[in-house]
Residue, then its C-alpha position, 0 to 999 in steps of 0.5 A: x499499499x502506498x498510503x493513498x499517495x499518488x504516483x507521478x506518471x514518470x514513476x509508473x509503467x504504462x502500456x503503449x501501443x504504437x500508433x499506426x503500425x502492427x508489428x510481428x507477434x512474439x510467442x504468447x498464449x501458447x502461439x508460436x512467434x511470428x518471424x522477425x518478431x524478436x528482431x523488431x523487439x530487439x530494435x526497440x530495445x536498442x533504440x530505447x535501452x532501459x532507463x531511456x526517457x521517452x516522450x509519448x504523444x497520446x491519442x486514445x486507448x485501445x480495447x485493452x486499456x493501452x495508450x495508443x501513442x507516438x513514441x519518440x526519444x533521443x534517437x528517433x522522433x517516430x518509432x512507428x515510422x522507424x519500425x515500418x521503414x526497417x520492415x518490422x511493422x506494417x500499417x495497422x488497419x484494424x479497429x481504433x487505428x490512429x495515424x496522426x495524419x501520417x498514414x501516407x508516410x507510414x505506407x511509404x515507409x512499408x513500401x520502401x522496406x518491401x522494395x528493399x526486402x527488409x525485415x519480414x519482407x525478406x521472405x517471399x512468403x511473408x505473412x503480415x501480422x494481421x494475416x498471422x493473427x487471422x491464421x491463428x484464430x482459424x487454427x484455434x477455431x478448427x481445434x475447438x471444433x475438432x475438440x467438440x466433435x471428439x467430445x460428441x463422439x465420446x458422449x455417444 
């Protein structure tokens, strides 16, 4: 208990979803990691080592309560654009998308990474994070249906 004392935001950890982009998925919830997810994570860690002060321009919150924002710091003024230009993110087009009037810049960054075959675009059969998440959902749905059919057979 902190005795009812409020913490300064600088003393807190907040979850931020980068505006405008969708990066490859790390392994979680029993799902395998998407190719280039570790490289994207490592790029962010190199750009912002632990203890680095960052600026977050907040736009809104997503359905999980994370802040959707533009992250900048000593070595970049736009982490979303940097990830897209290195092939570590695609332009996010799902619900609640925020672009800060930079959608065209983000799309051009992705096009440049594709032309240069950078990051996830190095693979001919590259799967975007959105496609990966859809495939995982379909696999789960099939598994659930298979499990339900199996239970039905057992009950007979």
